[in-house]
GUPA-58160 format. One line per 3 residues: number of its first residue (from 1); their letters; for each residue x, y, z negated of N, C-alpha, C, O, CB. Coordinates in Angstrom, 1 decimal. Each point is the difference from the previous one (the first is absolute). Last residue first. Glycine has a CB too. Layout:
% GUPA-58160
NUM) a) X/Y/Z/X/Y/Z/X/Y/Z/X/Y/Z/X/Y/Z; ...
END
This chain:
% GUPA-58160
74) vnv) 164.3/66.2/-116.4/1.4/-0.1/-0.1/0.6/-0.9/1.0/1.2/-0.1/0.1/-1.3/0.6/-2.5; -4.7/2.6/1.5/0.6/-1.2/0.6/1.5/0.1/-0.1/0.6/1.0/0.4/-2.5/-1.3/1.1; -1.7/2.6/-4.9/0.9/0.3/1.1/0.6/-1.3/0.5/0.4/-0.9/-0.8/0.1/3.2/-0.2
71) pkr) -5.4/-0.9/-1.7/1.3/-0.7/0.0/0.8/0.4/1.2/-0.6/0.3/1.1/-0.4/-2.2/-2.3; -2.6/5.1/-1.3/0.1/-0.9/1.1/1.3/-0.7/0.0/1.0/0.6/-0.2/-2.6/0.7/1.5; 0.4/2.3/-4.3/-0.4/-1.3/-0.5/0.1/-1.1/1.1/-0.1/-1.2/-0.3/-1.4/2.4/-1.3
68) nfv) 2.5/3.9/1.0/1.0/-1.0/0.3/-0.4/-1.4/-0.4/0.9/-0.8/-0.4/0.8/2.6/0.1; -4.4/2.3/-0.3/0.5/0.1/1.4/1.1/-1.0/0.3/0.4/-0.1/1.2/-0.9/2.5/-1.3; -1.6/-2.3/-4.3/-1.1/-0.2/1.1/0.6/0.1/1.4/-0.4/-0.8/0.8/-1.2/1.9/-2.4
65) tll) 4.5/-0.4/-2.2/-0.6/-1.4/0.0/-1.0/-0.2/1.1/0.0/-1.0/0.7/0.4/0.9/-3.2; 1.5/4.4/1.8/1.0/-0.9/0.5/-0.6/-1.4/0.1/0.4/-0.7/0.9/1.4/2.1/-1.9; -4.6/1.8/-0.9/0.2/0.3/1.4/1.1/-0.9/0.6/-0.2/-0.6/1.1/-0.4/3.0/-1.5
62) vgg) -0.2/-2.6/-4.2/-1.2/-0.6/0.7/0.2/0.3/1.5/-0.3/-0.9/0.8/-1.2/1.3/-2.8; 4.7/1.4/-0.9/0.1/-1.4/0.1/-1.2/-0.7/0.7/0.2/-0.9/0.8/1.0/1.0/-2.9; -1.2/4.6/1.4/1.1/-0.4/1.0/0.1/-1.5/0.1/0.3/-0.5/1.1/0.9/2.6/-1.7
59) lil) -4.2/-0.4/-2.6/-0.5/0.3/1.4/1.1/-0.4/1.0/-0.3/-0.6/1.0/-1.1/2.5/-1.9; 2.5/-2.3/-3.6/-1.0/-1.0/0.3/-0.5/0.2/1.4/-0.1/-0.9/0.8/-0.6/0.8/-3.2; 3.7/3.3/0.7/0.7/-1.3/0.2/-1.0/-1.1/0.4/0.2/-0.8/0.9/1.5/1.5/-2.6
56) iag) -3.4/3.5/0.5/0.7/0.1/1.3/0.7/-1.3/0.3/0.0/-0.4/1.2/0.3/2.9/-1.5; -2.5/-2.1/-3.8/-1.0/-0.1/1.1/0.7/0.1/1.3/-0.4/-0.7/1.0/-1.3/1.8/-2.5; 4.4/-0.6/-2.3/-0.6/-1.3/0.0/-0.9/-0.2/1.2/0.0/-1.0/0.7/0.3/0.8/-3.2
53) wwi) 1.3/4.5/1.6/1.0/-0.8/0.6/-0.4/-1.5/0.1/0.2/-0.7/1.0/1.5/2.3/-1.8; -4.6/1.5/-1.4/0.1/0.3/1.4/1.0/-0.9/0.7/-0.3/-0.5/1.1/-0.3/2.9/-1.7; 0.2/-2.8/-4.0/-1.2/-0.5/0.6/0.0/0.3/1.5/-0.3/-0.9/0.8/-1.0/1.3/-2.9
50) smh) 4.8/1.2/-0.6/0.1/-1.5/0.2/-1.3/-0.6/0.6/0.1/-1.0/0.7/1.5/1.0/-2.7; -1.3/4.7/0.9/0.7/-0.4/1.3/0.1/-1.5/0.1/0.1/-0.5/1.2/1.2/2.7/-1.3; -4.0/1.5/-2.7/0.1/-1.5/0.0/0.6/-0.6/1.2/-0.7/-0.7/0.8/-1.4/0.7/-2.2
47) mgr) 1.1/4.8/-0.2/-0.2/-0.6/1.4/0.0/-1.5/0.0/-0.5/-0.5/1.0/1.5/2.6/-0.1; 0.0/0.7/-4.9/-1.5/-0.2/0.3/-0.3/-0.5/1.4/-1.1/-0.4/0.3/0.8/2.2/-1.8; 4.8/-0.7/-0.1/-0.5/-1.2/-0.6/-1.5/-0.3/0.4/-0.4/-1.1/0.1/2.1/1.3/-2.0
44) lai) 2.0/3.3/3.0/-1.1/-0.4/0.8/-0.6/-1.4/-0.4/-0.4/-0.8/0.8/1.4/2.1/1.1; 3.5/-0.4/-4.2/-0.6/0.9/0.9/-1.1/-0.6/0.8/0.2/-1.1/0.5/1.9/2.4/-0.5; -0.7/-2.9/-4.9/0.2/-0.3/1.4/-0.7/1.0/0.8/-1.2/0.3/-0.2/1.4/-2.8/-0.3
41) dld) 0.9/1.2/-4.7/-0.1/1.3/0.7/0.4/-0.3/1.4/1.2/0.3/0.4/-0.7/1.1/-2.5; -2.8/-5.0/-1.5/1.3/0.5/0.6/-0.3/1.3/0.8/-1.1/0.2/0.5/1.9/-2.6/-0.3; -3.6/-1.2/-3.1/0.3/1.4/-0.3/1.4/0.3/0.5/1.0/0.2/-0.8/-2.4/-0.2/-1.2
38) ipf) -2.4/-3.6/3.9/1.1/0.1/-0.9/0.4/1.4/-0.1/-0.3/0.8/0.9/1.1/-3.1/-0.4; -5.8/-0.2/0.9/1.2/0.8/0.3/1.0/0.0/-1.1/-0.3/-0.2/-1.2/-1.2/1.7/2.5; -2.6/-4.6/0.5/0.8/0.1/-1.3/1.2/0.8/0.2/1.1/-0.5/0.2/-2.0/-1.7/-0.9
35) lmy) -2.1/1.8/4.3/-0.9/-0.3/-1.1/0.6/0.2/-1.3/-0.6/0.4/-1.0/-0.6/-2.0/2.5; 3.8/2.1/2.4/-1.0/1.0/0.0/-1.0/-0.2/-1.1/-0.4/1.0/-0.6/0.7/-0.8/3.1; 3.2/-3.3/-1.9/0.5/1.2/-0.5/-1.0/1.2/0.1/0.1/1.0/-0.7/2.2/-1.8/1.2
32) yvg) -3.5/-3.4/1.4/0.2/-0.2/-1.4/0.5/1.3/-0.7/-0.5/0.4/-1.1/1.0/-2.8/1.5; -1.0/2.4/4.3/-1.3/0.0/-0.7/0.2/-0.2/-1.5/-0.7/0.7/-0.8/-0.4/-1.6/2.9; 5.0/0.5/0.5/-0.6/1.4/0.0/-1.3/0.1/-0.7/-0.3/1.0/-0.7/1.6/-0.6/2.8
29) aaf) 0.6/-4.6/-1.5/0.7/0.7/-1.0/-0.5/1.5/-0.1/-0.1/0.5/-1.1/2.1/-2.0/1.4; -3.7/-1.3/3.1/-0.5/-0.4/-1.3/0.7/0.8/-1.2/-0.6/0.3/-1.0/0.0/-2.6/2.0; 2.1/3.0/3.4/-1.3/0.5/-0.1/-0.6/-0.3/-1.4/-0.6/0.9/-0.7/0.2/-1.1/3.1
26) vlv) 4.5/-1.8/-1.2/0.2/1.5/-0.2/-1.4/0.6/-0.2/-0.1/0.9/-0.9/2.2/-0.9/2.3; -2.2/-4.5/-0.3/0.7/0.2/-1.3/0.1/1.4/-0.3/-0.2/0.5/-1.2/1.4/-2.6/1.5; -2.8/1.0/3.9/-1.0/-0.4/-1.0/0.6/0.3/-1.4/-0.7/0.5/-0.9/-0.4/-2.2/2.4
23) gia) 3.9/2.2/2.2/-0.9/1.1/-0.1/-1.1/-0.3/-1.1/-0.4/1.0/-0.7/0.8/-0.5/3.1; 2.8/-3.8/-1.4/0.6/1.1/-0.7/-1.0/1.1/-0.2/0.0/0.6/-1.0/2.3/-1.2/1.9; -3.8/-3.0/1.7/0.3/-0.4/-1.3/0.6/1.1/-0.9/-0.5/0.2/-1.1/0.8/-2.6/1.9
20) ilv) -0.9/3.1/3.9/-1.3/0.0/-0.7/0.2/-0.4/-1.5/-0.6/0.6/-0.9/-0.5/-1.3/3.1; 4.9/0.6/0.5/-0.5/1.4/-0.2/-1.3/0.0/-0.7/-0.2/0.9/-0.9/1.5/-0.1/2.9; 0.3/-4.9/-0.6/0.8/0.5/-1.1/-0.4/1.4/-0.4/-0.1/0.3/-1.1/2.0/-1.8/1.8
17) wgv) -3.9/-0.5/3.1/-0.5/-0.6/-1.3/0.8/0.5/-1.2/-0.6/0.2/-1.1/-0.1/-2.2/2.4; 2.1/3.4/3.0/-1.3/0.6/-0.3/-0.5/-0.5/-1.3/-0.6/0.7/-0.9/0.2/-0.4/3.3; 4.2/-2.2/-0.6/0.4/1.3/-0.6/-1.3/0.7/-0.4/-0.1/0.6/-1.1/2.2/-0.4/2.4
14) fyw) -2.5/-4.1/1.1/0.3/-0.3/-1.4/0.4/1.2/-0.7/-0.2/0.2/-1.2/0.9/-2.4/1.8; -1.6/2.6/4.0/-1.2/-0.5/-0.7/0.2/-0.3/-1.5/-0.8/0.4/-0.8/0.1/-1.4/3.0; 4.2/2.3/0.7/-0.7/1.1/-0.5/-1.4/-0.4/-0.6/-0.5/0.7/-0.8/1.6/0.7/2.6
11) ipk) 2.0/-4.5/0.3/0.4/0.4/-1.3/-0.8/1.1/-0.6/-0.2/0.1/-1.2/2.5/-0.8/1.8; -4.5/-2.6/3.0/1.1/1.0/0.0/0.3/0.3/-1.5/-0.9/-0.1/-0.9/0.2/1.0/3.2; -1.1/-5.8/-0.9/-0.6/1.4/-0.3/1.2/1.0/0.0/1.1/-0.4/-0.5/-3.1/-0.6/-0.8
8) mqt) 2.0/-3.7/4.2/0.3/0.6/-1.3/-0.7/1.4/-0.1/-0.2/0.6/1.0/2.5/-1.9/-1.1; -2.0/-3.7/3.3/-0.6/1.3/-0.2/0.3/0.5/-1.5/-0.2/-0.8/-0.9/-1.6/0.2/2.6; 3.0/-3.8/0.1/0.9/1.1/0.6/-0.6/1.4/-0.1/0.5/0.9/0.5/0.4/-2.6/1.0
5) asd) -3.1/-2.4/-3.0/1.2/0.2/-0.8/0.9/1.1/0.6/0.9/0.5/-0.8/-1.0/-3.0/0.2; -3.9/1.0/2.7/-0.3/0.9/-1.1/1.2/0.2/-0.8/0.1/1.0/-0.8/-2.4/-1.7/0.8; 2.5/-0.3/5.3/-0.1/-0.7/-1.2/-0.2/1.0/-1.2/0.6/1.0/0.0/0.8/-2.9/0.9
2) im) -2.7/2.6/4.4/0.9/0.4/-1.0/-0.3/-0.8/-1.3/-1.1/-0.1/-0.4/1.4/2.4/1.4; -0.9/-3.7/4.4/-0.7/0.5/-1.2/1.0/0.2/-1.1/0.9/-0.7/-0.2/-3.0/-0.5/0.9
END
């Protein structure tokens, strides 16, 4: 029988959590700048790319976390 001390989660599980955390921060910043815009001359400012990138990072993090949650036998 395998001891629980010899089972470890893959590194991609933790990378997924980091991507989720960064995605939430980027998404929140995008929402903030959408509600309180700054006066900069930025091309395609109306697309709110930080909201899109935040959502992509969150989605990627969730996928990595879900598919790599099973422990690996060492």
